[in-house]
Structure formats: structure tokens, C-alpha cells
N, CA, C and O atoms as a GROMACS GRO file, in nm:
protein
  184
    1MET      N    1   0.082  -0.118   0.000
    1MET     CA    2   0.000   0.000   0.000
    1MET      C    3   0.088   0.125   0.000
    1MET      O    4   0.189   0.132   0.070
    2ARG      N    5   0.048   0.224  -0.079
    2ARG     CA    6   0.124   0.348  -0.087
    2ARG      C    7   0.099   0.438   0.033
    2ARG      O    8  -0.011   0.442   0.087
    3LYS      N    9   0.203   0.508   0.074
    3LYS     CA   10   0.191   0.605   0.180
    3LYS      C   11   0.127   0.732   0.122
    3LYS      O   12   0.171   0.781   0.018
    4ARG      N   13   0.025   0.783   0.187
    4ARG     CA   14  -0.042   0.904   0.141
    4ARG      C   15   0.045   1.024   0.176
    4ARG      O   16   0.084   1.044   0.291
    5ARG      N   17   0.075   1.103   0.075
    5ARG     CA   18   0.160   1.220   0.096
    5ARG      C   19   0.074   1.345   0.108
    5ARG      O   20  -0.024   1.363   0.036
    6ILE      N   21   0.112   1.431   0.201
    6ILE     CA   22   0.039   1.553   0.230
    6ILE      C   23   0.127   1.674   0.195
    6ILE      O   24   0.245   1.677   0.229
    7CYS      N   25   0.068   1.772   0.128
    7CYS     CA   26   0.140   1.894   0.093
    7CYS      C   27   0.166   1.974   0.220
    7CYS      O   28   0.073   2.002   0.295
    8PRO      N   29   0.293   2.012   0.246
    8PRO     CA   30   0.323   2.088   0.368
    8PRO      C   31   0.272   2.232   0.362
    8PRO      O   32   0.262   2.299   0.465
    9LYS      N   33   0.241   2.280   0.244
    9LYS     CA   34   0.196   2.418   0.229
    9LYS      C   35   0.046   2.434   0.254
    9LYS      O   36   0.005   2.523   0.327
   10CYS      N   37  -0.036   2.348   0.193
   10CYS     CA   38  -0.182   2.362   0.204
   10CYS      C   39  -0.248   2.251   0.285
   10CYS      O   40  -0.364   2.264   0.324
   11GLY      N   41  -0.175   2.144   0.311
   11GLY     CA   42  -0.232   2.033   0.386
   11GLY      C   43  -0.314   1.936   0.304
   11GLY      O   44  -0.370   1.840   0.357
   12GLY      N   45  -0.322   1.961   0.174
   12GLY     CA   46  -0.398   1.873   0.085
   12GLY      C   47  -0.315   1.754   0.039
   12GLY      O   48  -0.194   1.751   0.060
   13PRO      N   49  -0.380   1.658  -0.025
   13PRO     CA   50  -0.306   1.541  -0.073
   13PRO      C   51  -0.221   1.575  -0.195
   13PRO      O   52  -0.260   1.657  -0.278
   14MET      N   53  -0.105   1.511  -0.204
   14MET     CA   54  -0.020   1.527  -0.321
   14MET      C   55  -0.046   1.408  -0.412
   14MET      O   56  -0.016   1.294  -0.377
   15VAL      N   57  -0.101   1.436  -0.529
   15VAL     CA   58  -0.137   1.333  -0.625
   15VAL      C   59  -0.045   1.348  -0.746
   15VAL      O   60  -0.021   1.460  -0.793
   16GLY      N   61   0.006   1.238  -0.797
   16GLY     CA   62   0.093   1.244  -0.914
   16GLY      C   63   0.231   1.297  -0.877
   16GLY      O   64   0.282   1.271  -0.768
   17TYR      N   65   0.290   1.370  -0.969
   17TYR     CA   66   0.424   1.424  -0.948
   17TYR      C   67   0.417   1.553  -0.866
   17TYR      O   68   0.333   1.638  -0.893
   18PRO      N   69   0.503   1.567  -0.765
   18PRO     CA   70   0.502   1.690  -0.686
   18PRO      C   71   0.574   1.803  -0.760
   18PRO      O   72   0.648   1.780  -0.856
   19ALA      N   73   0.551   1.924  -0.713
   19ALA     CA   74   0.625   2.041  -0.760
   19ALA      C   75   0.732   2.071  -0.655
   19ALA      O   76   0.723   2.025  -0.541
   20ILE      N   77   0.831   2.147  -0.693
   20ILE     CA   78   0.934   2.190  -0.600
   20ILE      C   79   0.906   2.336  -0.564
   20ILE      O   80   0.888   2.419  -0.653
   21SER      N   81   0.904   2.365  -0.435
   21SER     CA   82   0.874   2.500  -0.390
   21SER      C   83   0.980   2.598  -0.438
   21SER      O   84   1.100   2.567  -0.436
   22ARG      N   85   0.936   2.714  -0.480
   22ARG     CA   86   1.028   2.820  -0.521
   22ARG      C   87   1.087   2.891  -0.401
   22ARG      O   88   1.185   2.964  -0.414
   23LYS      N   89   1.030   2.871  -0.284
   23LYS     CA   90   1.077   2.939  -0.163
   23LYS      C   91   1.215   2.888  -0.119
   23LYS      O   92   1.303   2.967  -0.088
   24ASP      N   93   1.232   2.755  -0.118
   24ASP     CA   94   1.361   2.701  -0.075
   24ASP      C   95   1.426   2.610  -0.180
   24ASP      O   96   1.536   2.560  -0.160
   25ASN      N   97   1.356   2.589  -0.290
   25ASN     CA   98   1.408   2.512  -0.403
   25ASN      C   99   1.437   2.366  -0.370
   25ASN      O  100   1.521   2.303  -0.435
   26GLN      N  101   1.368   2.311  -0.268
   26GLN     CA  102   1.389   2.170  -0.237
   26GLN      C  103   1.265   2.101  -0.180
   26GLN      O  104   1.253   1.979  -0.192
   27THR      N  105   1.174   2.174  -0.118
   27THR     CA  106   1.055   2.115  -0.058
   27THR      C  107   0.955   2.073  -0.165
   27THR      O  108   0.924   2.151  -0.255
   28GLU      N  109   0.906   1.950  -0.155
   28GLU     CA  110   0.805   1.903  -0.249
   28GLU      C  111   0.667   1.948  -0.202
   28GLU      O  112   0.630   1.928  -0.087
   29ILE      N  113   0.592   2.011  -0.293
   29ILE     CA  114   0.458   2.059  -0.265
   29ILE      C  115   0.364   2.007  -0.373
   29ILE      O  116   0.410   1.956  -0.475
   30CYS      N  117   0.233   2.020  -0.352
   30CYS     CA  118   0.138   1.972  -0.452
   30CYS      C  119   0.145   2.062  -0.576
   30CYS      O  120   0.193   2.175  -0.570
   31SER      N  121   0.097   2.012  -0.687
   31SER     CA  122   0.106   2.087  -0.812
   31SER      C  123   0.023   2.215  -0.808
   31SER      O  124   0.059   2.313  -0.873
   32THR      N  125  -0.087   2.216  -0.733
   32THR     CA  126  -0.168   2.338  -0.722
   32THR      C  127  -0.090   2.448  -0.651
   32THR      O  128  -0.091   2.562  -0.696
   33CYS      N  129  -0.024   2.415  -0.542
   33CYS     CA  130   0.058   2.514  -0.471
   33CYS      C  131   0.176   2.557  -0.556
   33CYS      O  132   0.217   2.673  -0.552
   34GLY      N  133   0.233   2.464  -0.633
   34GLY     CA  134   0.342   2.498  -0.724
   34GLY      C  135   0.297   2.599  -0.829
   34GLY      O  136   0.371   2.692  -0.862
   35LEU      N  137   0.178   2.580  -0.881
   35LEU     CA  138   0.124   2.673  -0.980
   35LEU      C  139   0.100   2.810  -0.916
   35LEU      O  140   0.132   2.912  -0.977
   36LYS      N  141   0.045   2.812  -0.796
   36LYS     CA  142   0.021   2.939  -0.727
   36LYS      C  143   0.152   3.014  -0.702
   36LYS      O  144   0.159   3.135  -0.720
   37GLU      N  145   0.257   2.941  -0.660
   37GLU     CA  146   0.386   3.006  -0.637
   37GLU      C  147   0.443   3.062  -0.768
   37GLU      O  148   0.500   3.171  -0.769
   38ALA      N  149   0.428   2.988  -0.876
   38ALA     CA  150   0.478   3.035  -1.005
   38ALA      C  151   0.403   3.160  -1.051
   38ALA      O  152   0.464   3.254  -1.100
   39LEU      N  153   0.271   3.161  -1.034
   39LEU     CA  154   0.193   3.278  -1.074
   39LEU      C  155   0.226   3.399  -0.987
   39LEU      O  156   0.233   3.512  -1.037
   40ASP      N  157   0.246   3.378  -0.856
   40ASP     CA  158   0.285   3.487  -0.768
   40ASP      C  159   0.421   3.544  -0.809
   40ASP      O  160   0.440   3.666  -0.810
   41ALA      N  161   0.514   3.458  -0.844
   41ALA     CA  162   0.646   3.502  -0.887
   41ALA      C  163   0.636   3.582  -1.018
   41ALA      O  164   0.707   3.680  -1.036
   42TYR      N  165   0.549   3.541  -1.106
   42TYR     CA  166   0.529   3.612  -1.233
   42TYR      C  167   0.468   3.750  -1.208
   42TYR      O  168   0.509   3.849  -1.269
   43LYS      N  169   0.369   3.756  -1.119
   43LYS     CA  170   0.303   3.884  -1.089
   43LYS      C  171   0.397   3.982  -1.022
   43LYS      O  172   0.388   4.103  -1.045
   44ASN      N  173   0.488   3.930  -0.938
   44ASN     CA  174   0.576   4.016  -0.858
   44ASN      C  175   0.712   4.041  -0.923
   44ASN      O  176   0.799   4.102  -0.862
   45ARG      N  177   0.729   3.996  -1.046
   45ARG     CA  178   0.858   4.019  -1.110
   45ARG      C  179   0.871   4.167  -1.145
   45ARG      O  180   0.772   4.238  -1.161
   46GLY      N  181   0.992   4.208  -1.156
   46GLY     CA  182   0.992   4.340  -1.188
   46GLY      C  183   1.088   4.438  -1.206
   46GLY      O  184   1.054   4.552  -1.235
   0.00000   0.00000   0.00000
């Protein structure tokens, strides 16, 4: 049986391939949080 993985950022389940957090460049987060971090970085570039 697979171990259920939980996203440390939102507390939701991590399904499929995880994303790597842009905050520390090593923490695995769910793909939804990864997308949110990427969009925030795009909005705040400058």
C-alpha cells in the first residue's frame, strides 16, 4: 500500500508528481501550490 503524501503548504493530498517550492528550491509541494507560487512570482517580477 502506498503512503499518502500531504502537501506541507496547504495540507492537501499530493497526487501524481510533486512540484518543488520556489521558496527554498527543495521542498516538495502539490502541483496546485506549485502553480500558485509560479503565478505569484510572475506577478511580482519586476
